[in-house]
BAMI-853504 format. One record per atom (N, C-alpha, C): residue in one letter; residue number from 1; atom name; x, y, z. Coordinates in pm, whole numbers. Layout:
<nodes>
  residu  num  atome      xx      yy      zz
       A  NUM     CA       X       Y       Z
...
</nodes>
This chain:
<nodes>
  residu  num  atome      xx      yy      zz
       M    1      N    2120    1292     -98
       M    1     CA    2144    1186      -5
       M    1      C    2229    1114     -25
       D    2      N    2298    1035      53
       D    2     CA    2455     966      32
       D    2      C    2360     847      79
       L    3      N    2440     746      68
       L    3     CA    2388     558     126
       L    3      C    2392     567     241
       V    4      N    2447     620     357
       V    4     CA    2466     594     491
       V    4      C    2288     679     510
       E    5      N    2287     798     493
       E    5     CA    2155     874     492
       E    5      C    2029     786     420
       S    6      N    2094     726     343
       S    6     CA    1934     612     272
       S    6      C    1920     513     341
       I    7      N    2008     448     385
       I    7     CA    2014     321     476
       I    7      C    1931     386     589
       V    8      N    1961     534     696
       V    8     CA    1926     543     763
       V    8      C    1745     587     794
       A    9      N    1750     643     714
       A    9     CA    1617     672     678
       A    9      C    1511     551     677
       I   10      N    1560     460     585
       I   10     CA    1461     296     586
       I   10      C    1464     272     727
       K   11      N    1573     258     767
       K   11     CA    1516     196     898
       K   11      C    1447     262    1003
       K   12      N    1465     376     978
       K   12     CA    1422     446    1091
       K   12      C    1190     399    1061
       K   13      N    1183     395     934
       K   13     CA    1037     370     900
       K   13      C    1026     179     931
       G   14      N    1119     137     974
       G   14     CA    1087     -13     970
       G   14      C    1060    -120     896
       G   15      N    1163     -47     757
       G   15     CA    1203     -61     634
       G   15      C    1307    -168     661
       A   16      N    1324    -262     522
       A   16     CA    1491    -328     476
       A   16      C    1523    -222     399
       P   17      N    1650    -193     471
       P   17     CA    1748    -124     366
       P   17      C    1765    -215     233
       V   18      N    1720    -194     124
       V   18     CA    1811    -267      15
       V   18      C    1900    -241    -116
       I   19      N    2016    -232     -97
       I   19     CA    2119    -226    -229
       I   19      C    2109    -300    -365
       A   20      N    1984    -251    -445
       A   20     CA    1942    -342    -588
       A   20      C    2105    -302    -648
       E   21      N    2118    -378    -726
       E   21     CA    2283    -446    -871
       E   21      C    2222    -482    -943
       I   22      N    2315    -381   -1050
       I   22     CA    2305    -406   -1169
       I   22      C    2429    -466   -1231
       K   23      N    2464    -589   -1333
       K   23     CA    2566    -641   -1370
       K   23      C    2521    -681   -1521
       R   24      N    2612    -661   -1592
       R   24     CA    2636    -660   -1707
       R   24      C    2575    -847   -1726
       L   25      N    2714    -935   -1671
       L   25     CA    2748   -1068   -1664
       L   25      C    2716   -1125   -1565
       I   26      N    2703   -1249   -1550
       I   26     CA    2669   -1292   -1384
       I   26      C    2777   -1448   -1410
       P   27      N    2861   -1401   -1396
       P   27     CA    3016   -1475   -1403
       P   27      C    2918   -1690   -1342
       K   28      N    2862   -1685   -1268
       K   28     CA    2823   -1849   -1226
       K   28      C    2750   -1858   -1310
       L   29      N    2613   -1748   -1367
       L   29     CA    2495   -1821   -1488
       L   29      C    2605   -1814   -1594
       A   30      N    2652   -1727   -1652
       A   30     CA    2706   -1757   -1793
       A   30      C    2798   -1892   -1795
       A   31      N    2882   -1900   -1659
       A   31     CA    2962   -2071   -1631
       A   31      C    2861   -2159   -1690
       E   32      N    2732   -2158   -1602
       E   32     CA    2639   -2258   -1576
       E   32      C    2522   -2287   -1723
       A   33      N    2449   -2203   -1742
       A   33     CA    2394   -2191   -1847
       A   33      C    2402   -2077   -1964
       G   34      N    2525   -2054   -1977
       G   34     CA    2546   -2010   -2108
       G   34      C    2458   -1864   -2111
       L   35      N    2442   -1813   -1991
       L   35     CA    2383   -1669   -1993
       L   35      C    2461   -1572   -2059
       P   36      N    2400   -1467   -2129
       P   36     CA    2462   -1370   -2234
       P   36      C    2508   -1200   -2151
       L   37      N    2528   -1154   -2232
       L   37     CA    2535   -1006   -2144
       L   37      C    2453    -939   -2130
       D   38      N    2383    -867   -2034
       D   38     CA    2248    -801   -1969
       D   38      C    2248    -693   -2095
       K   39      N    2162    -665   -2212
       K   39     CA    2186    -547   -2257
       K   39      C    2077    -403   -2215
       R   40      N    1986    -487   -2160
       R   40     CA    1924    -359   -2116
       R   40      C    1977    -198   -2065
       N   41      N    1894     -98   -2070
       N   41     CA    1933     -22   -2037
       N   41      C    1938     -11   -1897
       A   42      N    2086      72   -1821
       A   42     CA    2098      71   -1731
       A   42      C    2042     176   -1602
       G   43      N    1964     283   -1700
       G   43     CA    1921     444   -1654
       G   43      C    1767     352   -1592
       K   44      N    1671     324   -1697
       K   44     CA    1639     238   -1684
       K   44      C    1553     122   -1578
       L   45      N    1673     -13   -1586
       L   45     CA    1651     -51   -1463
       L   45      C    1663     -36   -1346
       A   46      N    1786      97   -1306
       A   46     CA    1819     152   -1197
       A   46      C    1666     256   -1148
       K   47      N    1556     281   -1277
       K   47     CA    1501     363   -1240
       K   47      C    1371     256   -1162
       A   48      N    1320     151   -1227
       A   48     CA    1266      52   -1151
       A   48      C    1295     -17   -1048
       Y   49      N    1429       7   -1011
       Y   49     CA    1496     -65    -880
       Y   49      C    1376      69    -794
       E   50      N    1415     182    -794
       E   50     CA    1417     286    -695
       E   50      C    1249     272    -713
       L   51      N    1162     295    -814
       L   51     CA    1070     271    -786
       L   51      C    1043      96    -709
       G   52      N    1107     -12    -636
       G   52     CA    1045    -116    -625
       G   52      C    1122     -70    -468
       G   53      N    1152      87    -412
       G   53     CA    1234      58    -308
       G   53      C    1339      16    -296
       A   54      N    1435      19    -339
       A   54     CA    1622      -1    -274
       A   54      C    1588     158    -269
       C   55      N    1696     140    -163
       C   55     CA    1773     196    -106
       C   55      C    1889     274    -181
       G   56      N    1962     179    -247
       G   56     CA    2080     240    -327
       G   56      C    2076     119    -451
       I   57      N    2139     212    -555
       I   57     CA    2189     140    -645
       I   57      C    2352      80    -636
       S   58      N    2361     -66    -655
       S   58     CA    2503     -51    -699
       S   58      C    2537     -56    -832
       L   59      N    2602     -65    -910
       L   59     CA    2672    -110   -1049
       L   59      C    2795    -157   -1038
       V   60      N    2788    -275   -1124
       V   60     CA    2952    -334   -1126
       V   60      C    2995    -280   -1302
       T   61      N    3104    -237   -1212
       T   61     CA    3172    -170   -1373
       T   61      C    3277    -301   -1424
       E   62      N    3352    -308   -1314
       E   62     CA    3436    -435   -1385
       E   62      C    3419    -518   -1517
       T   63      N    3499    -451   -1604
       T   63     CA    3488    -514   -1747
       T   63      C    3536    -662   -1769
       K   64      N    3635    -690   -1766
       K   64     CA    3687    -866   -1805
       K   64      C    3573    -951   -1750
       Y   65      N    3550    -944   -1620
       Y   65     CA    3462   -1082   -1597
       Y   65      C    3343   -1075   -1542
       F   66      N    3274    -883   -1572
       F   66     CA    3164    -858   -1559
       F   66      C    3110    -799   -1619
       G   67      N    3133    -790   -1770
       G   67     CA    3101    -704   -1873
       G   67      C    3049    -526   -1856
       G   68      N    3146    -527   -1670
       G   68     CA    3079    -357   -1663
       G   68      C    3102    -243   -1806
       Q   69      N    3013    -169   -1816
       Q   69     CA    3017     -46   -1904
       Q   69      C    3030     115   -1848
       P   70      N    3120     140   -1791
       P   70     CA    3097     274   -1700
       P   70      C    3107     318   -1757
       E   71      N    3171     391   -1894
       E   71     CA    3105     543   -1956
       E   71      C    3011     536   -1981
       Q   72      N    2927     419   -1975
       Q   72     CA    2797     434   -2042
       Q   72      C    2671     425   -1941
       D   73      N    2720     371   -1774
       D   73     CA    2614     309   -1719
       D   73      C    2602     426   -1632
       I   74      N    2733     444   -1594
       I   74     CA    2757     521   -1475
       I   74      C    2668     677   -1516
       P   75      N    2676     739   -1600
       P   75     CA    2546     881   -1621
       P   75      C    2419     832   -1645
       A   76      N    2410     682   -1697
       A   76     CA    2297     649   -1716
       A   76      C    2211     645   -1601
       V   77      N    2223     625   -1433
       V   77     CA    2252     598   -1345
       V   77      C    2204     726   -1261
       L   78      N    2305     773   -1280
       L   78     CA    2294     943   -1149
       L   78      C    2223    1028   -1270
       H   79      N    2198     990   -1334
       H   79     CA    2050    1078   -1431
       H   79      C    1912    1041   -1428
       T   80      N    1941     894   -1395
       T   80     CA    1728     883   -1374
       T   80      C    1752     826   -1263
       T   81      N    1796     838   -1168
       T   81     CA    1795     783   -1030
       T   81      C    1835     906    -948
       N   82      N    1795     927    -826
       N   82     CA    1789     996    -707
       N   82      C    1883     893    -614
       L   83      N    1880     830    -656
       L   83     CA    1945     751    -519
       L   83      C    2104     698    -530
       P   84      N    2179     703    -400
       P   84     CA    2279     692    -412
       P   84      C    2322     571    -530
       L   85      N    2484     595    -548
       L   85     CA    2532     430    -640
       L   85      C    2666     440    -599
       L   86      N    2658     298    -598
       L   86     CA    2769     248    -526
       L   86      C    2849     190    -660
       I   87      N    2960     192    -670
       I   87     CA    3010     204    -825
       I   87      C    3147      65    -760
       K   88      N    3123     -58    -831
       K   88     CA    3212    -195    -809
       K   88      C    3279    -172    -903
       D   89      N    3410    -213    -864
       D   89     CA    3499    -244    -961
       D   89      C    3639    -330    -872
       F   90      N    3732    -356    -948
       F   90     CA    3887    -435    -858
       F   90      C    3982    -302    -810
       N   91      N    3912    -183    -739
       N   91     CA    4013     -60    -761
       N   91      C    4142     -79    -675
       R   92      N    4215     -63    -743
       R   92     CA    4344    -145    -670
       R   92      C    4477     -37    -640
       T   93      N    4434     118    -773
       T   93     CA    4514     189    -757
       T   93      C    4426     331    -736
       K   94      N    4512     454    -718
       K   94     CA    4443     584    -682
       K   94      C    4382     601    -862
       E   95      N    4465     597    -962
       E   95     CA    4447     587   -1058
       E   95      C    4281     557   -1106
       N   96      N    4246     419   -1034
       N   96     CA    4133     357   -1051
       N   96      C    4017     501    -998
       L   97      N    4036     538    -892
       L   97     CA    3966     615    -821
       L   97      C    3959     823    -931
       D   98      N    4081     813    -979
       D   98     CA    4060     893   -1081
       D   98      C    3996     879   -1195
       Y   99      N    3987     751   -1249
       Y   99     CA    3871     719   -1370
       Y   99      C    3753     767   -1307
       Y  100      N    3690     702   -1214
       Y  100     CA    3566     721   -1187
       Y  100      C    3522     841   -1159
       V  101      N    3619     915   -1091
       V  101     CA    3555    1055   -1007
       V  101      C    3546    1167   -1168
       T  102      N    3640    1089   -1257
       T  102     CA    3650    1200   -1400
       T  102      C    3500    1172   -1467
       I  103      N    3458    1052   -1413
       I  103     CA    3313    1018   -1465
       I  103      C    3225    1073   -1431
       V  104      N    3217    1075   -1309
       V  104     CA    3107    1164   -1228
       V  104      C    3103    1296   -1278
       R  105      N    3223    1335   -1266
       R  105     CA    3237    1511   -1240
       R  105      C    3205    1554   -1371
       R  106      N    3198    1443   -1507
       R  106     CA    3158    1519   -1605
       R  106      C    2983    1511   -1627
       C  107      N    2905    1411   -1516
       C  107     CA    2789    1455   -1496
       C  107      C    2748    1575   -1427
       G  108      N    2844    1574   -1338
       G  108     CA    2796    1721   -1277
       G  108      C    2850    1703   -1126
       K  109      N    2949    1780   -1110
       K  109     CA    2999    1787    -957
       K  109      C    2920    1734    -863
       E  110      N    2787    1787    -869
       E  110     CA    2688    1747    -731
       E  110      C    2691    1611    -722
       Y  111      N    2718    1541    -808
       Y  111     CA    2648    1376    -778
       Y  111      C    2777    1333    -705
       L  112      N    2868    1384    -707
       L  112     CA    3003    1294    -633
       L  112      C    2906    1285    -467
       G  113      N    2876    1374    -414
       G  113     CA    2825    1341    -292
       G  113      C    2782    1226    -285
       R  114      N    2655    1158    -363
       R  114     CA    2578    1036    -394
       R  114      C    2659     922    -424
       V  115      N    2790     922    -439
       V  115     CA    2878     813    -544
       V  115      C    2915     728    -393
       V  116      N    2906     604    -401
       V  116     CA    3073     554    -294
       V  116      C    3106     462    -445
       I  117      N    3228     462    -329
       I  117     CA    3303     355    -433
       I  117      C    3366     198    -348
       L  118      N    3386      97    -377
       L  118     CA    3434     -22    -347
       L  118      C    3568     -32    -339
       L  119      N    3613     -41    -205
       L  119     CA    3765     -99    -164
       L  119      C    3744    -204    -103
       I  120      N    3808    -339    -172
       I  120     CA    3805    -475     -88
       I  120      C    3920    -475     -52
       S  121      N    3931    -510      61
       S  121     CA    4032    -495     255
       S  121      C    4135    -600     163
       H  122      N    4105    -722     157
       H  122     CA    4264    -812     156
       H  122      C    4271    -766      16
       W  123      N    4262    -732     -71
       W  123     CA    4314    -681    -182
       W  123      C    4421    -597    -182
       L  124      N    4360    -492    -112
       L  124     CA    4443    -399     -73
       L  124      C    4509    -382      33
       E  125      N    4497    -457     116
       E  125     CA    4600    -479     228
       E  125      C    4611    -367     333
       N  126      N    4776    -335     305
       N  126     CA    4819    -196     407
       N  126      C    4778     -99     314
       K  127      N    4749     -87     232
       K  127     CA    4709      10      90
       K  127      C    4594      65     176
       L  128      N    4471      -9     211
       L  128     CA    4336      69     255
       L  128      C    4361     155     335
       P  129      N    4409     181     401
       P  129     CA    4364     324     505
       P  129      C    4434     496     388
       E  130      N    4499     449     268
       E  130     CA    4596     518     194
       E  130      C    4439     539      80
       M  131      N    4423     508      85
       M  131     CA    4268     433     -64
       M  131      C    4162     497      30
       L  132      N    4125     489     108
       L  132     CA    4001     542     188
       L  132      C    4015     642     184
       D  133      N    4101     705     223
       D  133     CA    4183     840     290
       D  133      C    4135     924     130
       Y  134      N    4173     911      42
       Y  134     CA    4220     952     -93
       Y  134      C    4057     990    -170
       V  135      N    3967     846     -93
       V  135     CA    3826     855    -151
       V  135      C    3745     955    -118
       H  136      N    3806     988      -1
       H  136     CA    3703    1096      93
       H  136      C    3751    1228      53
       H  137      N    3873    1207      40
       H  137     CA    3942    1359     -71
       H  137      C    3922    1400    -100
       L  138      N    3834    1283    -259
       L  138     CA    3778    1320    -388
       L  138      C    3630    1376    -344
       G  139      N    3563    1308    -210
       G  139     CA    3422    1368    -234
       G  139      C    3358    1278    -239
       M  140      N    3366    1119    -231
       M  140     CA    3292    1030    -242
       M  140      C    3284     923     -90
       L  141      N    3251     848     -72
       L  141     CA    3174     784      39
       L  141      C    3286     644     -59
       A  142      N    3380     563      99
       A  142     CA    3346     391      50
       A  142      C    3291     321     124
       L  143      N    3309     198      29
       L  143     CA    3218      74     128
       L  143      C    3339      -6      81
       V  144      N    3424     -14     263
       V  144     CA    3504    -116     248
       V  144      C    3471    -314     234
       E  145      N    3496    -400     165
       E  145     CA    3434    -514     183
       E  145      C    3503    -629     222
       T  146      N    3496    -680     288
       T  146     CA    3557    -758     383
       T  146      C    3481    -904     369
       R  147      N    3599    -981     394
       R  147     CA    3507   -1182     416
       R  147      C    3459   -1204     536
       S  148      N    3527   -1146     647
       S  148     CA    3512   -1131     803
       S  148      C    3541   -1045     841
       P  149      N    3582   -1000     996
       P  149     CA    3580    -928    1084
       P  149      C    3732    -929    1109
       F  150      N    3768   -1062    1105
       F  150     CA    3975   -1033    1063
       F  150      C    4001    -958     995
       D  151      N    3945    -889     873
       D  151     CA    4022    -801     740
       D  151      C    3976    -655     737
       L  152      N    3952    -664     913
       L  152     CA    3923    -480     961
       L  152      C    4066    -438     954
       E  153      N    4125    -566     973
       E  153     CA    4272    -527    1072
       E  153      C    4343    -427     963
       Y  154      N    4320    -459     832
       Y  154     CA    4351    -343     716
       Y  154      C    4336    -215     750
       L  155      N    4268    -181     814
       L  155     CA    4224     -18     829
       L  155      C    4321      19     882
       S  156      N    4386     -33     977
       S  156     CA    4504     -12    1092
       S  156      C    4449     190    1104
       G  157      N    4317     158    1195
       G  157     CA    4245     264    1304
       G  157      C    4160     387    1218
       A  158      N    4192     301    1070
       A  158     CA    4113     403     977
       A  158      C    3958     369    1038
       R  159      N    3839     488     985
       R  159     CA    3683     469    1026
       R  159      C    3612     507     899
       P  160      N    3582     394     828
       P  160     CA    3480     390     737
       P  160      C    3346     418     728
       A  161      N    3269     460     665
       A  161     CA    3136     499     703
       A  161      C    3022     371     649
       L  162      N    3078     300     603
       L  162     CA    3045     165     595
       L  162      C    3118      48     534
       I  163      N    3055     -82     562
       I  163     CA    3177    -197     524
       I  163      C    3079    -304     488
       G  164      N    3103    -342     402
       G  164     CA    3093    -478     352
       G  164      C    3097    -582     395
       M  165      N    3029    -739     431
       M  165     CA    3051    -851     468
       M  165      C    2991    -948     339
       N  166      N    3135    -946     249
       N  166     CA    3036   -1048     134
       N  166      C    3031   -1193     142
       N  167      N    2906   -1245     189
       N  167     CA    2865   -1418     173
       N  167      C    2901   -1508      46
       K  168      N    2953   -1421     -40
       K  168     CA    3059   -1543    -144
       K  168      C    3163   -1512    -108
       N  169      N    3293   -1580    -207
       N  169     CA    3425   -1526    -245
       N  169      C    3396   -1454    -370
       I  170      N    3423   -1291    -384
       I  170     CA    3457   -1260    -473
       I  170      C    3641   -1282    -548
       D  171      N    3687   -1388    -479
       D  171     CA    3815   -1396    -546
       D  171      C    3808   -1522    -630
       G  172      N    3678   -1589    -623
       G  172     CA    3644   -1712    -691
       G  172      C    3511   -1617    -760
       L  173      N    3482   -1508    -791
       L  173     CA    3404   -1428    -873
       L  173      C    3238   -1477    -844
       E  174      N    3218   -1538    -709
       E  174     CA    3123   -1539    -638
       E  174      C    3033   -1654    -711
       K  175      N    3090   -1785    -724
       K  175     CA    3021   -1888    -796
       K  175      C    2963   -1987    -743
       E  176      N    2985   -1984    -623
       E  176     CA    2969   -2077    -521
       E  176      C    2808   -2068    -468
       V  177      N    2744   -2206    -462
       V  177     CA    2612   -2181    -377
       V  177      C    2569   -2076    -295
       D  178      N    2520   -2013    -304
       D  178     CA    2411   -1887    -261
       D  178      C    2382   -1945     -87
       R  179      N    2454   -1882     -19
       R  179     CA    2399   -1905     170
       R  179      C    2428   -1755     216
       I  180      N    2393   -1733     336
       I  180     CA    2403   -1612     411
       I  180      C    2446   -1676     504
       L  181      N    2639   -1606     528
       L  181     CA    2712   -1687     600
       L  181      C    2698   -1514     742
       L  182      N    2652   -1457     701
       L  182     CA    2673   -1360     815
       L  182      C    2610   -1369     964
       D  183      N    2602   -1396    1094
       D  183     CA    2542   -1450    1176
       D  183      C    2563   -1356    1284
       R  184      N    2502   -1349    1451
       R  184     CA    2509   -1264    1562
       R  184      C    2628   -1276    1610
       Q  185      N    2701   -1375    1585
       Q  185     CA    2814   -1336    1655
       Q  185      C    2908   -1259    1589
       M  186      N    2921   -1290    1449
       M  186     CA    3005   -1207    1335
       M  186      C    2991   -1106    1336
       V  187      N    2856   -1044    1331
       V  187     CA    2814    -869    1369
       V  187      C    2890    -818    1509
       E  188      N    2839    -902    1581
       E  188     CA    2932    -877    1720
       E  188      C    3075    -801    1706
       E  189      N    3138    -897    1677
       E  189     CA    3284    -876    1626
       E  189      C    3324    -748    1521
       Y  190      N    3193    -718    1437
       Y  190     CA    3230    -627    1339
       Y  190      C    3175    -492    1465
       R  191      N    3095    -507    1488
       R  191     CA    3059    -395    1553
       R  191      C    3210    -378    1669
       Q  192      N    3210    -441    1716
       Q  192     CA    3364    -401    1850
       Q  192      C    3464    -384    1768
       K  193      N    3479    -415    1620
       K  193     CA    3572    -295    1591
       K  193      C    3625    -232    1493
       A  194      N    3472    -192    1445
       A  194     CA    3432    -125    1330
       A  194      C    3347      -8    1415
       G  195      N    3287     -14    1511
       G  195     CA    3204     136    1577
       G  195      C    3100     127    1522
       R  196      N    3096     240    1461
       R  196     CA    2989     267    1423
       R  196      C    2921     263    1292
       A  197      N    3038     218    1183
       A  197     CA    3020     181    1044
       A  197      C    2899     117    1054
       L  198      N    2800     157     948
       L  198     CA    2663      96     889
       L  198      C    2733     -79     806
       L  199      N    2701    -236     840
       L  199     CA    2711    -275     787
       L  199      C    2656    -391     728
       I  200      N    2686    -406     569
       I  200     CA    2594    -435     444
       I  200      C    2633    -546     426
       S  201      N    2541    -656     417
       S  201     CA    2518    -803     376
       S  201      C    2589    -844     211
       E  202      N    2625    -870     194
       E  202     CA    2663    -803      44
       E  202      C    2633   -1003     -22
       S  203      N    2565   -1059    -128
       S  203     CA    2532   -1149    -222
       S  203      C    2449   -1254     -96
       G  204      N    2411   -1373    -188
       G  204     CA    2379   -1465    -122
       G  204      C    2202   -1435     -60
       H  205      N    2163   -1362    -126
       H  205     CA    1978   -1324    -108
       H  205      C    1928   -1364    -219
       R  206      N    1853   -1517    -180
       R  206     CA    1783   -1539    -273
       R  206      C    1599   -1512    -293
       Q  207      N    1572   -1503    -170
       Q  207     CA    1478   -1472    -129
       Q  207      C    1411   -1407      -3
       P  208      N    1273   -1314      11
       P  208     CA    1322   -1235     159
       P  208      C    1349   -1258     277
       E  209      N    1336   -1387     253
       E  209     CA    1375   -1479     377
       E  209      C    1495   -1488     385
       D  210      N    1589   -1445     361
       D  210     CA    1728   -1406     372
       D  210      C    1786   -1294     386
       V  211      N    1653   -1173     368
       V  211     CA    1701   -1039     385
       V  211      C    1634   -1028     563
       I  212      N    1559   -1136     597
       I  212     CA    1521   -1171     730
       I  212      C    1622   -1174     809
       K  213      N    1704   -1297     738
       K  213     CA    1844   -1364     807
       K  213      C    1913   -1262     850
       S  214      N    1977   -1156     733
       S  214     CA    2093   -1009     739
       S  214      C    2055    -985     829
       L  215      N    1929    -918     835
       L  215     CA    1908    -804     885
       L  215      C    1869    -863    1058
       G  216      N    1853    -977    1099
       G  216     CA    1775   -1048    1200
       G  216      C    1913   -1079    1317
       A  217      N    2037   -1062    1196
       A  217     CA    2198   -1090    1247
       A  217      C    2206    -968    1285
       G  218      N    2198    -878    1237
       G  218     CA    2217    -716    1324
       G  218      C    2310    -657    1167
       A  219      N    2271    -678    1066
       A  219     CA    2312    -609     982
       A  219      C    2209    -450     937
       D  220      N    2295    -380     870
       D  220     CA    2174    -251     797
       D  220      C    2164    -234     723
       A  221      N    2181    -321     657
       A  221     CA    2112    -328     505
       A  221      C    2167    -470     477
       V  222      N    2107    -485     308
       V  222     CA    2149    -611     236
       V  222      C    2164    -545     106
       L  223      N    2303    -624      54
       L  223     CA    2299    -571    -127
       L  223      C    2256    -693    -196
       I  224      N    2184    -737    -332
       I  224     CA    2122    -828    -333
       I  224      C    2136    -786    -520
       G  225      N    2194    -839    -577
       G  225     CA    2218    -848    -768
       G  225      C    2117    -939    -809
       T  226      N    2188   -1072    -826
       T  226     CA    2162   -1161    -918
       T  226      C    1977   -1202    -893
       A  227      N    1885   -1205    -807
       A  227     CA    1799   -1226    -793
       A  227      C    1731   -1106    -822
       F  228      N    1752    -973    -848
       F  228     CA    1687    -884    -916
       F  228      C    1707    -892   -1061
       M  229      N    1875    -919   -1106
       M  229     CA    1870    -915   -1239
       M  229      C    1811   -1085   -1352
       T  230      N    1763   -1130   -1302
       T  230     CA    1678   -1220   -1327
       T  230      C    1594   -1250   -1322
       A  231      N    1498   -1144   -1211
       A  231     CA    1395   -1134   -1257
       A  231      C    1296   -1081   -1350
       A  232      N    1164   -1146   -1402
       A  232     CA    1092   -1098   -1445
       A  232      C    1089    -916   -1466
       Y  233      N     975    -935   -1367
       Y  233     CA     995    -806   -1337
       Y  233      C    1033    -716   -1218
       P  234      N    1173    -674   -1261
       P  234     CA    1244    -625   -1166
       P  234      C    1204    -529   -1032
       S  235      N    1140    -433   -1044
       S  235     CA    1044    -334    -951
       S  235      C     954    -421    -880
       E  236      N     867    -533    -882
       E  236     CA     819    -642    -810
       E  236      C     933    -688    -716
       A  237      N    1011    -735    -800
       A  237     CA    1111    -807    -705
       A  237      C    1221    -756    -599
       V  238      N    1214    -630    -666
       V  238     CA    1292    -538    -512
       V  238      C    1145    -509    -405
       N  239      N    1031    -466    -438
       N  239     CA     958    -480    -390
       N  239      C     898    -558    -246
       R  240      N     889    -646    -311
       R  240     CA     906    -818    -251
       R  240      C    1038    -790    -134
       F  241      N    1124    -782    -132
       F  241     CA    1287    -804     -42
       F  241      C    1307    -678      30
       A  242      N    1253    -554     -32
       A  242     CA    1277    -441      40
       A  242      C    1137    -439     168
       G  243      N    1016    -523     140
       G  243     CA     923    -528     248
       G  243      C     909    -669     308
       A  244      N    1065    -699     316
       A  244     CA    1050    -832     393
       A  244      C    1015    -808     527
       L  245      N    1019    -700     617
       L  245     CA    1034    -675     750
       L  245      C     899    -647     787
       G  246      N     833    -611     690
       G  246     CA     648    -544     689
       G  246      C     668    -389     742
       G  247      N     742    -325     722
       G  247     CA     730    -200     732
       G  247      C     777     -75     587
       S  248      N     764      21     588
       S  248     CA     759      82     523
       S  248      C     909      88     453
       K  249      N     878     120     305
       K  249     CA     969     153     194
       K  249      C    1035     246     206
</nodes>
């Protein structure tokens, strides 16, 4: 099952589609509290997320700022869970994409259909359509991350299946205060420009009420990281957020 199918399946049950994130280092907390590199087994953590009701796993593999360990963590997650995997890095070139497809293929070509690659729209600008096509050529899906509906202009008519709206500033490593910026008016603008693409509200979700806010505005799914990475019991934390709407997970 790919991420689109997983999100749709949860929505049909009346649940809240939650993509649960693993990141070795949280820049904001590292700067404020000196939080060290998280050394937990990524596979076991992903399994806990799955048991909690997550619809997908997001794995931050960027090494310099987020302490990513792609060679170790991608196989661990793919082999341990049945959930779709979103790989998050600052992908700027086709060589970056080749690197990740090589890791996934080592695990087994059958895993490619479960993998989503992050593409940050305003970093790629006019290269975005070409990179999107290349991700599809490699047999994977892409999540096109935006700051607002205006970033969809970089698509130049290309149609991704998944679009993310980041409630925080990735250029500043998401160090600002958590809050949900996505609202109904913004969602309507996304729908007008992006057609049937599923819209994911990323970052800033501190409590289940934030999930209700994002989904109530019209988002199809939410992506949550810090709230789960800092939870004493990750599976229970995911369960609370995934059950925010009161439906089946």
